[in-house]
C-alpha positions as a Python dict, from the first residue, in 0.01 Angstrom:
ca = {
    (1, 'M'): (0, 0, 0),
    (2, 'H'): (292, 234, -69),
    (3, 'L'): (386, 506, 177),
    (4, 'E'): (609, 786, 58),
    (5, 'L'): (894, 885, 286),
    (6, 'T'): (909, 1263, 272),
    (7, 'P'): (1233, 1453, 335),
    (8, 'E'): (1083, 1584, 660),
    (9, 'A'): (986, 1236, 777),
    (10, 'L'): (1331, 1103, 693),
    (11, 'L'): (1493, 1383, 894),
    (12, 'V'): (1290, 1282, 1198),
    (13, 'Q'): (1363, 912, 1144),
    (14, 'L'): (1737, 986, 1141),
    (15, 'G'): (1717, 1198, 1457),
    (16, 'Y'): (1739, 1546, 1305),
    (17, 'H'): (1525, 1847, 1390),
    (18, 'E'): (1325, 1982, 1101),
    (19, 'T'): (1462, 2327, 1016),
    (20, 'K'): (1491, 2521, 692),
    (21, 'Q'): (1860, 2426, 672),
    (22, 'T'): (1815, 2053, 742),
    (23, 'C'): (1525, 2035, 494),
    (24, 'K'): (1736, 2210, 232),
    (25, 'Q'): (2027, 1972, 298),
    (26, 'M'): (1806, 1661, 284),
    (27, 'N'): (1645, 1777, -42),
    (28, 'A'): (1991, 1830, -192),
    (29, 'I'): (2093, 1479, -83),
    (30, 'I'): (1780, 1327, -235),
    (31, 'A'): (1835, 1514, -563),
    (32, 'N'): (2200, 1407, -574),
    (33, 'T'): (2142, 1038, -495),
    (34, 'E'): (2066, 825, -802),
    (35, 'G'): (1734, 637, -764),
    (36, 'F'): (1680, 756, -406),
    (37, 'E'): (1304, 707, -420),
    (38, 'R'): (1349, 337, -502),
    (39, 'F'): (1522, 251, -172),
    (40, 'A'): (1436, 543, 60),
    (41, 'M'): (1164, 350, 244),
    (42, 'H'): (1427, 102, 367),
    (43, 'I'): (1656, 363, 522),
    (44, 'P'): (1480, 389, 863),
    (45, 'S'): (1486, 12, 925),
    (46, 'F'): (1848, -5, 806),
    (47, 'N'): (1938, 274, 1049),
    (48, 'D'): (1773, 73, 1330),
    (49, 'A'): (1971, -237, 1232),
    (50, 'L'): (2295, -36, 1226),
    (51, 'A'): (2229, 92, 1579),
    (52, 'V'): (2266, -263, 1713),
    (53, 'E'): (2622, -265, 1576),
    (54, 'K'): (2693, 93, 1695),
    (55, 'G'): (2639, 242, 1351),
    (56, 'F'): (2408, 506, 1211),
    (57, 'I'): (2305, 699, 901),
    (58, 'A'): (2368, 1073, 892),
    (59, 'M'): (2375, 1362, 650),
    (60, 'S'): (2725, 1445, 534),
    (61, 'N'): (2842, 1801, 593),
    (62, 'S'): (3099, 1784, 313),
    (63, 'E'): (2915, 1592, 38),
    (64, 'A'): (2550, 1591, -75),
    (65, 'Y'): (2502, 1230, 33),
    (66, 'L'): (2386, 1031, 329),
    (67, 'K'): (2672, 862, 507),
    (68, 'I'): (2677, 532, 691),
    (69, 'K'): (2912, 546, 984),
    (70, 'C'): (3002, 364, 1304),
    (71, 'N'): (3110, 499, 1638),
    (72, 'E'): (3486, 549, 1679),
    (73, 'D'): (3500, 330, 1992),
    (74, 'I'): (3350, 24, 1821),
    (75, 'S'): (3480, -322, 1913),
    (76, 'A'): (3634, -552, 1653),
    (77, 'D'): (3328, -780, 1666),
    (78, 'N'): (3089, -489, 1617),
    (79, 'L'): (3305, -350, 1336),
    (80, 'S'): (3298, -681, 1152),
    (81, 'A'): (2920, -710, 1195),
    (82, 'F'): (2875, -344, 1094),
    (83, 'T'): (3078, -391, 774),
    (84, 'T'): (2893, -713, 686),
    (85, 'L'): (2558, -543, 743),
    (86, 'V'): (2649, -242, 527),
    (87, 'L'): (2781, -450, 240),
    (88, 'H'): (2484, -690, 253),
    (89, 'W'): (2236, -401, 247),
    (90, 'A'): (2415, -238, -46),
    (91, 'E'): (2415, -565, -239),
    (92, 'K'): (2050, -639, -159),
    (93, 'Y'): (1930, -303, -289),
    (94, 'K'): (2196, -276, -563),
    (95, 'L'): (2351, 41, -421),
    (96, 'N'): (2679, 212, -489),
    (97, 'L'): (2877, 303, -180),
    (98, 'K'): (3195, 505, -158),
    (99, 'Q'): (3411, 419, 140),
    (100, 'L'): (3623, 695, 284),
    (101, 'E'): (3990, 607, 285),
    (102, 'H'): (4109, 456, 616),
    (103, 'K'): (3766, 503, 777),
    (104, 'N'): (3459, 298, 848),
    (105, 'T'): (3240, 554, 674),
    (106, 'Y'): (3050, 503, 350),
    (107, 'Y'): (2872, 756, 130),
    (108, 'L'): (2544, 629, -12),
    (109, 'I'): (2587, 727, -379),
    (110, 'G'): (2273, 563, -520),
    (111, 'L'): (2165, 275, -737),
    (112, 'N'): (2413, 76, -946),
}
């Protein structure tokens, strides 16, 4: 059985309120992310896994992508586990990430 993850459902899963603006932003992200529909169903569980390491997935305000980010006050151990988790997930689903310079933030660009 295949369940489709709608933009509205994804907003709720990531902790956003469903408004006209957030729906518009999420739809732009989906349209801009190569192959989004092929890995979208894994985003909520990945967000839950990131939370253990003080990370999360959010909509970027400056780019039409989802971003993977960790809290600024993260410990070295959590940072290492966060980075490992992000890179493993990207490799597993064959995703392109763009890391922001000098930050522990990654844009989810789409499939390789």
